[in-house]
N, C-alpha and C positions, 0 to 999 in steps of 0.2 A: 431216426437212429440217432443213435449218442455219436459225437466225433470228439474224439482227444483232444486235452487242452494242449498235448504237447505235440501237434500235429506241423510238421515242418515246410509242407508244401502240399499243393494240391493239382494232379495235371490228368490230362487221359492219356491212356495207352494201351497198345494193343499186345497179347502176351502171345508170344511167338515161341515157336517148339524147332528148337533146334538138337534134334536126335536125341542124347542122355538128360536134358535140361529145360526148361522153359524161362524163356526172358521176358522181362520188361525193360523198357528203354525209358532211361529217366533224360529229358529233353535238357539239352546244355544250358539254358536260362538260368535251371533249379540250381546249376553249379555255380553260375558266374554272379548270380544274388547272394551267396554267400550261404543259404538254406541247407545246403546239402556238400558235400565234399566227396571228392574220390577215393577210391579203399578205404573207407569208413563202412560199418556194418549197420546196416537200418531196420526195423521193424516196419512191415508193407502192408497194409489193408486193400482188400481189393474190392470194390462196391461195383454191384453190377449193374450195368445200365439201364436204364427206363424204357419201357416199353411204351411209355406216354409219352410221346414227343409233342410240343404244343401247349402242354398242361401250364398254366398261367399260377405263379406263385402269390400266396394270398398270404402267407405268415408274417406277424410281425412281431415276431418275440428276438428276445436278448438273450443268449448265455455265455456267462463268462464264471471263471471261478477266481473265490476269492483267492487277493494275494497275488494273481495273474494281471500282467499289462492290461489296459481296455484297450478293447478294438480302439482303431483312430479314424472311425465313421459310425456314423449312428444312424437310425431309423426314419425316414423324413428327408435325411442331407441329401443334398443336390451336390453333386461333384461331375468334373469331366476326367474323364478318362480314357487311355490310348490300351486296346485290347493287343495284347502279345500271342495269345494262343487263341485255339479254338478248340472246342471239346469234342468227341465223337457226334454231340445231337444238337452242335451247333452253338453251345454256348462259349461266348466270350468269356475271357481271364484275363484279368487284368490285376494290375499290382499297384499298391499305394505305400505309404509309410513302413518303413521296415520291412518288405515282404508282403505286407498285408495283400493275400488276393481277395477281387471282388468277381464273382461269376453275373456275366453278363448277358441273357438268352441272346439268339436272334443275332448278335454281334459278327461282323467279320476283324480278321486280324488287319491289322495295321491302322485300324479307324478309329478316330478321338470322337465320342459319344456323351452327349450328357444324360446322366441316369440320376433316379432317385432310390436311393438304398430304400428295401423293402425287407431286409431279413440278415440280421448281426448274430454272428456266431463270435465265440474269443478268437478262432481262425481264419473265418473265411467271413464274405456275406453276398448277399444278392443285390443287385443292381436293375432296377426295369429302365430301359433307352425314354427319354422323355422329348428328345430330339435328334 
């Protein structure tokens, strides 16, 4: 799947039916980190949740566009991160420099974990808990 270099934030949310419209709620932290502003209009991409929970991430590729800022992490890098949110399938979401997102499968909100970065994209990374 190709993910846009212009991605401002990444989170899991349900689509709720409110009669004549459908609503996706943006978590407050997305506004607090400065990536998104209330009252502005954004393009939204919806990605279906995977039916294969618990599958391991084995990808080790890095994708960045020329001229774009480089991600603040590298494949194989070891970091301590704090999980701020939890996706629907148990994927923890942590943020590091410049609000860069690291997805941490099987982590709990509020947990501080030691991870190894296994996949890096221009706008998010995936890290496996090692401790």
